VOLUM-948963 format. One record per residue (C-alpha): x, y, z. Coordinates in steps of 0.5 Angstrom, whole numbers, plus 500, padded with zeros to 3 digits. Layout:
N
<node c1="X" c2="Y" c3="Z"/>
...
//
This chain:
564
<node c1="500" c2="500" c3="500"/>
<node c1="502" c2="507" c3="498"/>
<node c1="499" c2="511" c3="504"/>
<node c1="501" c2="518" c3="500"/>
<node c1="497" c2="515" c3="494"/>
<node c1="491" c2="512" c3="498"/>
<node c1="490" c2="519" c3="502"/>
<node c1="491" c2="523" c3="495"/>
<node c1="485" c2="518" c3="493"/>
<node c1="481" c2="520" c3="499"/>
<node c1="482" c2="528" c3="498"/>
<node c1="481" c2="527" c3="490"/>
<node c1="474" c2="525" c3="491"/>
<node c1="472" c2="531" c3="496"/>
<node c1="477" c2="537" c3="492"/>
<node c1="477" c2="535" c3="485"/>
<node c1="484" c2="536" c3="485"/>
<node c1="488" c2="531" c3="481"/>
<node c1="491" c2="526" c3="485"/>
<node c1="499" c2="527" c3="483"/>
<node c1="498" c2="534" c3="485"/>
<node c1="495" c2="532" c3="491"/>
<node c1="501" c2="527" c3="492"/>
<node c1="506" c2="533" c3="491"/>
<node c1="503" c2="537" c3="496"/>
<node c1="502" c2="532" c3="502"/>
<node c1="507" c2="534" c3="507"/>
<node c1="510" c2="530" c3="513"/>
<node c1="509" c2="533" c3="520"/>
<node c1="515" c2="535" c3="524"/>
<node c1="511" c2="533" c3="530"/>
<node c1="508" c2="526" c3="531"/>
<node c1="503" c2="529" c3="535"/>
<node c1="500" c2="533" c3="528"/>
<node c1="499" c2="526" c3="525"/>
<node c1="503" c2="522" c3="520"/>
<node c1="501" c2="526" c3="513"/>
<node c1="498" c2="533" c3="513"/>
<node c1="495" c2="536" c3="507"/>
<node c1="495" c2="544" c3="507"/>
<node c1="489" c2="547" c3="504"/>
<node c1="492" c2="554" c3="502"/>
<node c1="492" c2="552" c3="495"/>
<node c1="485" c2="551" c3="495"/>
<node c1="483" c2="558" c3="497"/>
<node c1="482" c2="561" c3="490"/>
<node c1="478" c2="555" c3="487"/>
<node c1="473" c2="555" c3="493"/>
<node c1="473" c2="562" c3="495"/>
<node c1="474" c2="561" c3="502"/>
<node c1="479" c2="562" c3="508"/>
<node c1="484" c2="555" c3="508"/>
<node c1="482" c2="554" c3="515"/>
<node c1="474" c2="554" c3="513"/>
<node c1="476" c2="549" c3="507"/>
<node c1="480" c2="544" c3="511"/>
<node c1="474" c2="544" c3="516"/>
<node c1="469" c2="543" c3="510"/>
<node c1="473" c2="537" c3="507"/>
<node c1="474" c2="534" c3="513"/>
<node c1="467" c2="533" c3="514"/>
<node c1="466" c2="530" c3="507"/>
<node c1="472" c2="525" c3="508"/>
<node c1="470" c2="517" c3="509"/>
<node c1="475" c2="515" c3="514"/>
<node c1="478" c2="508" c3="511"/>
<node c1="480" c2="502" c3="515"/>
<node c1="488" c2="504" c3="515"/>
<node c1="487" c2="511" c3="518"/>
<node c1="486" c2="511" c3="525"/>
<node c1="484" c2="518" c3="526"/>
<node c1="483" c2="525" c3="522"/>
<node c1="484" c2="532" c3="525"/>
<node c1="484" c2="539" c3="523"/>
<node c1="489" c2="544" c3="525"/>
<node c1="488" c2="551" c3="522"/>
<node c1="489" c2="550" c3="514"/>
<node c1="492" c2="543" c3="515"/>
<node c1="488" c2="536" c3="515"/>
<node c1="492" c2="531" c3="519"/>
<node c1="492" c2="524" c3="518"/>
<node c1="494" c2="519" c3="523"/>
<node c1="495" c2="512" c3="520"/>
<node c1="493" c2="505" c3="523"/>
<node c1="500" c2="504" c3="526"/>
<node c1="500" c2="496" c3="526"/>
<node c1="498" c2="496" c3="518"/>
<node c1="503" c2="502" c3="517"/>
<node c1="508" c2="498" c3="520"/>
<node c1="506" c2="492" c3="516"/>
<node c1="506" c2="495" c3="510"/>
<node c1="512" c2="499" c3="510"/>
<node c1="517" c2="493" c3="513"/>
<node c1="514" c2="488" c3="508"/>
<node c1="515" c2="492" c3="502"/>
<node c1="523" c2="493" c3="505"/>
<node c1="524" c2="486" c3="506"/>
<node c1="521" c2="483" c3="500"/>
<node c1="524" c2="488" c3="495"/>
<node c1="531" c2="488" c3="499"/>
<node c1="536" c2="491" c3="495"/>
<node c1="531" c2="493" c3="490"/>
<node c1="528" c2="497" c3="495"/>
<node c1="527" c2="505" c3="493"/>
<node c1="528" c2="502" c3="485"/>
<node c1="523" c2="505" c3="480"/>
<node c1="522" c2="505" c3="473"/>
<node c1="520" c2="512" c3="473"/>
<node c1="526" c2="513" c3="468"/>
<node c1="525" c2="507" c3="464"/>
<node c1="527" c2="509" c3="456"/>
<node c1="530" c2="515" c3="458"/>
<node c1="538" c2="517" c3="458"/>
<node c1="542" c2="522" c3="462"/>
<node c1="549" c2="523" c3="460"/>
<node c1="553" c2="526" c3="466"/>
<node c1="560" c2="529" c3="465"/>
<node c1="564" c2="529" c3="471"/>
<node c1="571" c2="529" c3="474"/>
<node c1="574" c2="531" c3="468"/>
<node c1="581" c2="533" c3="471"/>
<node c1="587" c2="536" c3="466"/>
<node c1="592" c2="531" c3="463"/>
<node c1="599" c2="532" c3="466"/>
<node c1="597" c2="535" c3="472"/>
<node c1="596" c2="532" c3="479"/>
<node c1="589" c2="529" c3="481"/>
<node c1="588" c2="534" c3="487"/>
<node c1="583" c2="535" c3="492"/>
<node c1="579" c2="540" c3="488"/>
<node c1="577" c2="535" c3="483"/>
<node c1="574" c2="531" c3="489"/>
<node c1="567" c2="534" c3="489"/>
<node c1="566" c2="534" c3="481"/>
<node c1="568" c2="526" c3="482"/>
<node c1="564" c2="524" c3="488"/>
<node c1="557" c2="528" c3="486"/>
<node c1="557" c2="526" c3="479"/>
<node c1="558" c2="519" c3="482"/>
<node c1="552" c2="519" c3="487"/>
<node c1="548" c2="522" c3="481"/>
<node c1="550" c2="517" c3="477"/>
<node c1="547" c2="511" c3="482"/>
<node c1="541" c2="515" c3="484"/>
<node c1="539" c2="516" c3="477"/>
<node c1="540" c2="509" c3="475"/>
<node c1="536" c2="507" c3="481"/>
<node c1="530" c2="510" c3="478"/>
<node c1="531" c2="506" c3="472"/>
<node c1="535" c2="511" c3="467"/>
<node c1="540" c2="509" c3="463"/>
<node c1="546" c2="513" c3="465"/>
<node c1="552" c2="515" c3="461"/>
<node c1="558" c2="517" c3="465"/>
<node c1="563" c2="521" c3="461"/>
<node c1="570" c2="523" c3="464"/>
<node c1="571" c2="530" c3="459"/>
<node c1="579" c2="530" c3="460"/>
<node c1="582" c2="536" c3="460"/>
<node c1="587" c2="533" c3="454"/>
<node c1="588" c2="538" c3="449"/>
<node c1="590" c2="546" c3="449"/>
<node c1="596" c2="550" c3="449"/>
<node c1="598" c2="547" c3="456"/>
<node c1="601" c2="541" c3="452"/>
<node c1="605" c2="546" c3="447"/>
<node c1="608" c2="549" c3="454"/>
<node c1="609" c2="542" c3="456"/>
<node c1="613" c2="539" c3="450"/>
<node c1="617" c2="546" c3="450"/>
<node c1="618" c2="544" c3="458"/>
<node c1="620" c2="537" c3="457"/>
<node c1="625" c2="539" c3="451"/>
<node c1="629" c2="544" c3="455"/>
<node c1="628" c2="541" c3="462"/>
<node c1="626" c2="534" c3="462"/>
<node c1="628" c2="527" c3="461"/>
<node c1="625" c2="521" c3="459"/>
<node c1="628" c2="517" c3="465"/>
<node c1="625" c2="523" c3="470"/>
<node c1="618" c2="522" c3="467"/>
<node c1="618" c2="515" c3="467"/>
<node c1="620" c2="515" c3="474"/>
<node c1="616" c2="521" c3="477"/>
<node c1="610" c2="521" c3="473"/>
<node c1="606" c2="526" c3="473"/>
<node c1="610" c2="530" c3="479"/>
<node c1="616" c2="531" c3="474"/>
<node c1="611" c2="533" c3="468"/>
<node c1="608" c2="538" c3="474"/>
<node c1="615" c2="540" c3="476"/>
<node c1="617" c2="542" c3="468"/>
<node c1="610" c2="545" c3="467"/>
<node c1="611" c2="550" c3="473"/>
<node c1="618" c2="551" c3="471"/>
<node c1="616" c2="553" c3="464"/>
<node c1="611" c2="559" c3="467"/>
<node c1="617" c2="561" c3="471"/>
<node c1="622" c2="562" c3="465"/>
<node c1="616" c2="565" c3="461"/>
<node c1="616" c2="571" c3="465"/>
<node c1="623" c2="572" c3="463"/>
<node c1="623" c2="569" c3="456"/>
<node c1="616" c2="571" c3="453"/>
<node c1="618" c2="568" c3="447"/>
<node c1="617" c2="561" c3="450"/>
<node c1="610" c2="562" c3="450"/>
<node c1="610" c2="563" c3="442"/>
<node c1="614" c2="556" c3="442"/>
<node c1="608" c2="553" c3="446"/>
<node c1="603" c2="556" c3="441"/>
<node c1="607" c2="553" c3="435"/>
<node c1="607" c2="546" c3="438"/>
<node c1="600" c2="546" c3="439"/>
<node c1="599" c2="548" c3="432"/>
<node c1="603" c2="542" c3="430"/>
<node c1="599" c2="538" c3="435"/>
<node c1="592" c2="540" c3="431"/>
<node c1="596" c2="539" c3="425"/>
<node c1="597" c2="532" c3="426"/>
<node c1="605" c2="533" c3="427"/>
<node c1="608" c2="526" c3="429"/>
<node c1="613" c2="528" c3="434"/>
<node c1="608" c2="533" c3="437"/>
<node c1="602" c2="528" c3="438"/>
<node c1="607" c2="522" c3="440"/>
<node c1="609" c2="526" c3="446"/>
<node c1="602" c2="528" c3="447"/>
<node c1="600" c2="521" c3="447"/>
<node c1="606" c2="519" c3="452"/>
<node c1="604" c2="524" c3="457"/>
<node c1="596" c2="522" c3="456"/>
<node c1="598" c2="515" c3="458"/>
<node c1="602" c2="517" c3="464"/>
<node c1="596" c2="521" c3="467"/>
<node c1="591" c2="516" c3="466"/>
<node c1="595" c2="511" c3="469"/>
<node c1="595" c2="515" c3="475"/>
<node c1="588" c2="517" c3="475"/>
<node c1="585" c2="510" c3="475"/>
<node c1="589" c2="509" c3="481"/>
<node c1="585" c2="514" c3="485"/>
<node c1="579" c2="512" c3="481"/>
<node c1="580" c2="505" c3="484"/>
<node c1="580" c2="508" c3="491"/>
<node c1="574" c2="512" c3="490"/>
<node c1="570" c2="506" c3="487"/>
<node c1="568" c2="511" c3="481"/>
<node c1="568" c2="508" c3="474"/>
<node c1="566" c2="512" c3="467"/>
<node c1="563" c2="509" c3="461"/>
<node c1="567" c2="514" c3="457"/>
<node c1="574" c2="517" c3="457"/>
<node c1="572" c2="522" c3="451"/>
<node c1="576" c2="528" c3="453"/>
<node c1="577" c2="535" c3="449"/>
<node c1="582" c2="531" c3="444"/>
<node c1="576" c2="527" c3="442"/>
<node c1="573" c2="532" c3="439"/>
<node c1="579" c2="535" c3="435"/>
<node c1="577" c2="532" c3="428"/>
<node c1="569" c2="534" c3="429"/>
<node c1="570" c2="542" c3="431"/>
<node c1="571" c2="544" c3="424"/>
<node c1="564" c2="542" c3="422"/>
<node c1="561" c2="545" c3="428"/>
<node c1="565" c2="552" c3="426"/>
<node c1="562" c2="551" c3="419"/>
<node c1="555" c2="550" c3="421"/>
<node c1="556" c2="557" c3="426"/>
<node c1="558" c2="560" c3="419"/>
<node c1="552" c2="558" c3="415"/>
<node c1="547" c2="560" c3="421"/>
<node c1="551" c2="567" c3="421"/>
<node c1="552" c2="566" c3="428"/>
<node c1="560" c2="568" c3="427"/>
<node c1="563" c2="575" c3="427"/>
<node c1="570" c2="577" c3="427"/>
<node c1="572" c2="581" c3="433"/>
<node c1="580" c2="583" c3="433"/>
<node c1="582" c2="577" c3="429"/>
<node c1="578" c2="572" c3="433"/>
<node c1="571" c2="569" c3="431"/>
<node c1="566" c2="570" c3="436"/>
<node c1="558" c2="569" c3="437"/>
<node c1="555" c2="575" c3="440"/>
<node c1="551" c2="575" c3="446"/>
<node c1="550" c2="582" c3="447"/>
<node c1="542" c2="581" c3="447"/>
<node c1="543" c2="576" c3="452"/>
<node c1="546" c2="581" c3="457"/>
<node c1="553" c2="576" c3="456"/>
<node c1="560" c2="577" c3="454"/>
<node c1="561" c2="574" c3="447"/>
<node c1="562" c2="567" c3="446"/>
<node c1="570" c2="566" c3="443"/>
<node c1="570" c2="560" c3="438"/>
<node c1="576" c2="561" c3="435"/>
<node c1="583" c2="565" c3="437"/>
<node c1="587" c2="570" c3="433"/>
<node c1="592" c2="564" c3="432"/>
<node c1="586" c2="560" c3="429"/>
<node c1="586" c2="555" c3="436"/>
<node c1="580" c2="553" c3="439"/>
<node c1="577" c2="554" c3="446"/>
<node c1="573" c2="550" c3="451"/>
<node c1="567" c2="553" c3="448"/>
<node c1="568" c2="550" c3="441"/>
<node c1="570" c2="544" c3="444"/>
<node c1="564" c2="544" c3="449"/>
<node c1="559" c2="546" c3="443"/>
<node c1="562" c2="540" c3="439"/>
<node c1="561" c2="535" c3="445"/>
<node c1="554" c2="537" c3="446"/>
<node c1="552" c2="536" c3="439"/>
<node c1="556" c2="529" c3="439"/>
<node c1="553" c2="527" c3="445"/>
<node c1="546" c2="528" c3="443"/>
<node c1="547" c2="525" c3="436"/>
<node c1="550" c2="518" c3="439"/>
<node c1="546" c2="518" c3="446"/>
<node c1="540" c2="521" c3="444"/>
<node c1="540" c2="524" c3="451"/>
<node c1="534" c2="527" c3="455"/>
<node c1="538" c2="531" c3="460"/>
<node c1="546" c2="532" c3="459"/>
<node c1="549" c2="534" c3="466"/>
<node c1="555" c2="538" c3="467"/>
<node c1="559" c2="538" c3="474"/>
<node c1="563" c2="543" c3="475"/>
<node c1="565" c2="549" c3="480"/>
<node c1="560" c2="555" c3="481"/>
<node c1="565" c2="560" c3="478"/>
<node c1="564" c2="556" c3="471"/>
<node c1="557" c2="559" c3="471"/>
<node c1="558" c2="564" c3="465"/>
<node c1="562" c2="559" c3="461"/>
<node c1="556" c2="554" c3="461"/>
<node c1="551" c2="560" c3="460"/>
<node c1="554" c2="562" c3="454"/>
<node c1="555" c2="556" c3="450"/>
<node c1="548" c2="553" c3="452"/>
<node c1="546" c2="560" c3="449"/>
<node c1="550" c2="558" c3="443"/>
<node c1="546" c2="552" c3="442"/>
<node c1="540" c2="555" c3="443"/>
<node c1="542" c2="560" c3="437"/>
<node c1="544" c2="554" c3="433"/>
<node c1="536" c2="552" c3="433"/>
<node c1="537" c2="546" c3="437"/>
<node c1="531" c2="546" c3="442"/>
<node c1="534" c2="541" c3="446"/>
<node c1="539" c2="546" c3="449"/>
<node c1="534" c2="546" c3="455"/>
<node c1="536" c2="539" c3="457"/>
<node c1="543" c2="542" c3="458"/>
<node c1="544" c2="543" c3="465"/>
<node c1="550" c2="546" c3="469"/>
<node c1="550" c2="543" c3="476"/>
<node c1="555" c2="548" c3="480"/>
<node c1="558" c2="546" c3="487"/>
<node c1="562" c2="550" c3="492"/>
<node c1="570" c2="550" c3="493"/>
<node c1="574" c2="545" c3="497"/>
<node c1="578" c2="548" c3="503"/>
<node c1="583" c2="544" c3="508"/>
<node c1="583" c2="545" c3="516"/>
<node c1="589" c2="549" c3="517"/>
<node c1="595" c2="545" c3="520"/>
<node c1="591" c2="538" c3="520"/>
<node c1="594" c2="536" c3="513"/>
<node c1="601" c2="535" c3="512"/>
<node c1="601" c2="532" c3="505"/>
<node c1="602" c2="539" c3="501"/>
<node c1="605" c2="540" c3="495"/>
<node c1="606" c2="548" c3="494"/>
<node c1="598" c2="550" c3="494"/>
<node c1="596" c2="543" c3="491"/>
<node c1="593" c2="537" c3="496"/>
<node c1="594" c2="531" c3="492"/>
<node c1="588" c2="526" c3="492"/>
<node c1="591" c2="520" c3="493"/>
<node c1="595" c2="523" c3="499"/>
<node c1="589" c2="525" c3="502"/>
<node c1="585" c2="519" c3="501"/>
<node c1="591" c2="515" c3="504"/>
<node c1="592" c2="520" c3="510"/>
<node c1="584" c2="518" c3="511"/>
<node c1="586" c2="511" c3="511"/>
<node c1="592" c2="512" c3="516"/>
<node c1="588" c2="516" c3="521"/>
<node c1="582" c2="511" c3="521"/>
<node c1="587" c2="505" c3="522"/>
<node c1="589" c2="509" c3="528"/>
<node c1="582" c2="510" c3="531"/>
<node c1="581" c2="502" c3="530"/>
<node c1="588" c2="500" c3="533"/>
<node c1="585" c2="504" c3="539"/>
<node c1="578" c2="502" c3="539"/>
<node c1="578" c2="495" c3="536"/>
<node c1="585" c2="492" c3="535"/>
<node c1="583" c2="485" c3="534"/>
<node c1="578" c2="487" c3="528"/>
<node c1="578" c2="482" c3="523"/>
<node c1="581" c2="485" c3="516"/>
<node c1="582" c2="491" c3="519"/>
<node c1="586" c2="494" c3="514"/>
<node c1="580" c2="493" c3="509"/>
<node c1="575" c2="496" c3="514"/>
<node c1="580" c2="502" c3="515"/>
<node c1="580" c2="503" c3="507"/>
<node c1="572" c2="503" c3="507"/>
<node c1="571" c2="507" c3="513"/>
<node c1="577" c2="513" c3="511"/>
<node c1="575" c2="513" c3="504"/>
<node c1="568" c2="513" c3="506"/>
<node c1="569" c2="519" c3="511"/>
<node c1="572" c2="523" c3="505"/>
<node c1="566" c2="522" c3="500"/>
<node c1="561" c2="523" c3="506"/>
<node c1="564" c2="529" c3="508"/>
<node c1="563" c2="532" c3="501"/>
<node c1="556" c2="530" c3="500"/>
<node c1="553" c2="532" c3="507"/>
<node c1="551" c2="539" c3="505"/>
<node c1="548" c2="542" c3="499"/>
<node c1="553" c2="542" c3="493"/>
<node c1="553" c2="549" c3="493"/>
<node c1="556" c2="550" c3="500"/>
<node c1="564" c2="550" c3="501"/>
<node c1="567" c2="544" c3="504"/>
<node c1="572" c2="544" c3="509"/>
<node c1="576" c2="538" c3="511"/>
<node c1="577" c2="537" c3="519"/>
<node c1="579" c2="530" c3="520"/>
<node c1="577" c2="530" c3="527"/>
<node c1="570" c2="532" c3="525"/>
<node c1="570" c2="527" c3="519"/>
<node c1="572" c2="521" c3="522"/>
<node c1="568" c2="522" c3="528"/>
<node c1="564" c2="515" c3="530"/>
<node c1="559" c2="519" c3="534"/>
<node c1="557" c2="525" c3="529"/>
<node c1="553" c2="526" c3="523"/>
<node c1="559" c2="523" c3="519"/>
<node c1="560" c2="517" c3="514"/>
<node c1="563" c2="513" c3="520"/>
<node c1="557" c2="514" c3="524"/>
<node c1="552" c2="511" c3="519"/>
<node c1="557" c2="505" c3="517"/>
<node c1="558" c2="504" c3="524"/>
<node c1="550" c2="504" c3="525"/>
<node c1="550" c2="499" c3="519"/>
<node c1="555" c2="494" c3="523"/>
<node c1="551" c2="495" c3="529"/>
<node c1="545" c2="492" c3="525"/>
<node c1="550" c2="486" c3="522"/>
<node c1="552" c2="485" c3="529"/>
<node c1="546" c2="484" c3="532"/>
<node c1="543" c2="479" c3="527"/>
<node c1="550" c2="475" c3="528"/>
<node c1="550" c2="475" c3="535"/>
<node c1="543" c2="472" c3="535"/>
<node c1="544" c2="468" c3="529"/>
<node c1="537" c2="471" c3="527"/>
<node c1="533" c2="470" c3="521"/>
<node c1="527" c2="473" c3="518"/>
<node c1="521" c2="469" c3="521"/>
<node c1="515" c2="467" c3="517"/>
<node c1="509" c2="470" c3="521"/>
<node c1="511" c2="477" c3="524"/>
<node c1="506" c2="480" c3="529"/>
<node c1="507" c2="487" c3="527"/>
<node c1="503" c2="490" c3="532"/>
<node c1="509" c2="489" c3="537"/>
<node c1="513" c2="495" c3="533"/>
<node c1="508" c2="501" c3="535"/>
<node c1="512" c2="504" c3="540"/>
<node c1="515" c2="511" c3="539"/>
<node c1="522" c2="509" c3="537"/>
<node c1="520" c2="504" c3="533"/>
<node c1="515" c2="508" c3="529"/>
<node c1="520" c2="513" c3="528"/>
<node c1="525" c2="508" c3="524"/>
<node c1="519" c2="506" c3="520"/>
<node c1="517" c2="512" c3="518"/>
<node c1="524" c2="514" c3="516"/>
<node c1="524" c2="507" c3="512"/>
<node c1="518" c2="509" c3="508"/>
<node c1="521" c2="516" c3="506"/>
<node c1="527" c2="513" c3="503"/>
<node c1="524" c2="512" c3="496"/>
<node c1="521" c2="519" c3="496"/>
<node c1="528" c2="522" c3="498"/>
<node c1="532" c2="518" c3="492"/>
<node c1="527" c2="521" c3="488"/>
<node c1="528" c2="528" c3="491"/>
<node c1="535" c2="528" c3="490"/>
<node c1="534" c2="526" c3="483"/>
<node c1="529" c2="532" c3="482"/>
<node c1="534" c2="537" c3="485"/>
<node c1="540" c2="534" c3="483"/>
<node c1="542" c2="534" c3="491"/>
<node c1="545" c2="527" c3="493"/>
<node c1="546" c2="531" c3="500"/>
<node c1="538" c2="529" c3="501"/>
<node c1="540" c2="522" c3="501"/>
<node c1="546" c2="523" c3="506"/>
<node c1="542" c2="527" c3="511"/>
<node c1="536" c2="522" c3="511"/>
<node c1="541" c2="516" c3="512"/>
<node c1="544" c2="520" c3="518"/>
<node c1="536" c2="521" c3="521"/>
<node c1="535" c2="514" c3="520"/>
<node c1="542" c2="512" c3="524"/>
<node c1="540" c2="516" c3="529"/>
<node c1="533" c2="514" c3="530"/>
<node c1="535" c2="506" c3="529"/>
<node c1="540" c2="508" c3="535"/>
<node c1="535" c2="510" c3="539"/>
<node c1="531" c2="504" c3="538"/>
<node c1="537" c2="500" c3="540"/>
<node c1="538" c2="504" c3="546"/>
<node c1="530" c2="504" c3="548"/>
<node c1="529" c2="496" c3="546"/>
<node c1="532" c2="490" c3="548"/>
<node c1="532" c2="486" c3="542"/>
<node c1="535" c2="479" c3="543"/>
<node c1="533" c2="478" c3="550"/>
<node c1="525" c2="479" c3="549"/>
<node c1="520" c2="475" c3="548"/>
<node c1="519" c2="471" c3="542"/>
<node c1="514" c2="475" c3="538"/>
<node c1="517" c2="482" c3="540"/>
<node c1="524" c2="479" c3="538"/>
<node c1="522" c2="477" c3="531"/>
<node c1="518" c2="483" c3="530"/>
<node c1="525" c2="487" c3="532"/>
<node c1="529" c2="483" c3="528"/>
<node c1="525" c2="484" c3="522"/>
<node c1="526" c2="492" c3="523"/>
<node c1="534" c2="491" c3="524"/>
<node c1="534" c2="487" c3="518"/>
<node c1="530" c2="493" c3="514"/>
<node c1="535" c2="498" c3="517"/>
<node c1="541" c2="494" c3="515"/>
<node c1="538" c2="494" c3="508"/>
<node c1="536" c2="501" c3="507"/>
<node c1="543" c2="503" c3="510"/>
<node c1="547" c2="499" c3="505"/>
<node c1="543" c2="501" c3="499"/>
<node c1="543" c2="509" c3="501"/>
<node c1="551" c2="508" c3="502"/>
<node c1="552" c2="505" c3="496"/>
<node c1="548" c2="510" c3="492"/>
<node c1="553" c2="515" c3="495"/>
<node c1="559" c2="511" c3="493"/>
<node c1="561" c2="508" c3="500"/>
<node c1="562" c2="501" c3="502"/>
<node c1="558" c2="498" c3="508"/>
<node c1="563" c2="494" c3="513"/>
<node c1="559" c2="489" c3="517"/>
<node c1="564" c2="489" c3="523"/>
<node c1="568" c2="496" c3="525"/>
//
């Protein structure tokens, strides 16, 4: 039984308002004394030409109370519904226990495709902490949409083209060596890249050399391309090591270079549609009527830009994937860039421009003095994750030194803590790393949720428990149990809400609420030593909580250890 749907059916009969509209309006009261579901009547004022509290009273008189509703009360403009507790508990738990790991799944996205462009680090530069947000938010959204039945295509749009590679080739030839690059990898490439910029301040002609090498790359010159491919392969190897640690995968690594031979046709199309204008030797699309600076398409030296490649990539993705939405995960400061080229797509006459969605996020900063792995102003992602694992190992050695497989658990908890910390607040908020807060097993953290999952596993393991056949659900109508049941029931709705708002933190916060409610239930109720009917009911609740916590953490890209 879908209680929201059933209540919407009751209200549809007395209001004439469409069922779906009512479902979208029904609220969960903040206080259990106000009921389990509430329907606000404010929107009906225009339709009924009466004050909302009066409308609520009149509708209340007309509603025929069904068996699953224990009581209906009116409070100001709200009609509050109290569900029959044992029926509610039975319906929710049976649904979770029957569907198991598929609980929360939906077919709402069936036949629809969503392309998600996330992570996108620059080749030949270290994978640093600044790349974390795009990577983990994108990964979470991928899992969330997949759970709702969408076909997802995760694309890593690597920064693997541009003048910076001309600079790197010049730097390698002047100050690098094959041996050093093979031994040091990205660190050596970064060193010579920084060296180039230092030297270019004294010798500006180095910039011209770099541009010449990039033109050679664009023209397919063999030496330039073989050096570029070498740098590319070294970088991908290092990136994949970090992605493996994070448990992140991509369906395609089509970076900027992939579109090199596809841009000419797009530039030609812009010309044919009279959208290109010459400006100081460069080619632009004028966006003055849209109150934006011009979108630069071709530089004075004939080179392409980010916008050229992004427009080309969008056209290619629409042709190949026939997407219903294409989502881009980048920092907030790129808002203008995306607004500009989205508008160019619109001007080109493509009505799917509105399906291009920029999902911005805030910055990452570090708690001062807490992180020792600093390379100039860059904090390397791999070192951050390794430090999280190391800090977790110290906690395990203090609290549970005999833990089986503790190295693997430290990895799951340490990396999970970093991911959870990033996804705890709305993505637009800045993220600050604090080891003390992030690895706290009692706070609103990843380790706290993982520990709650491990606690549920421990209860089931200690009691050698399995699901009974005939459960007396009336044994779970106390306040602590009901609070857990309500949060279990809301889980599928929270997944849908996270997808609608492109906000994984909605799932993250829900897992915290469920963990807190379950720990209160655990504190208030004796589970393993209670009488058989009560024990069986409480075990069913423990299994349901374990199932939902594991599923929720997986949506965020976090593993669920069974022992901690």
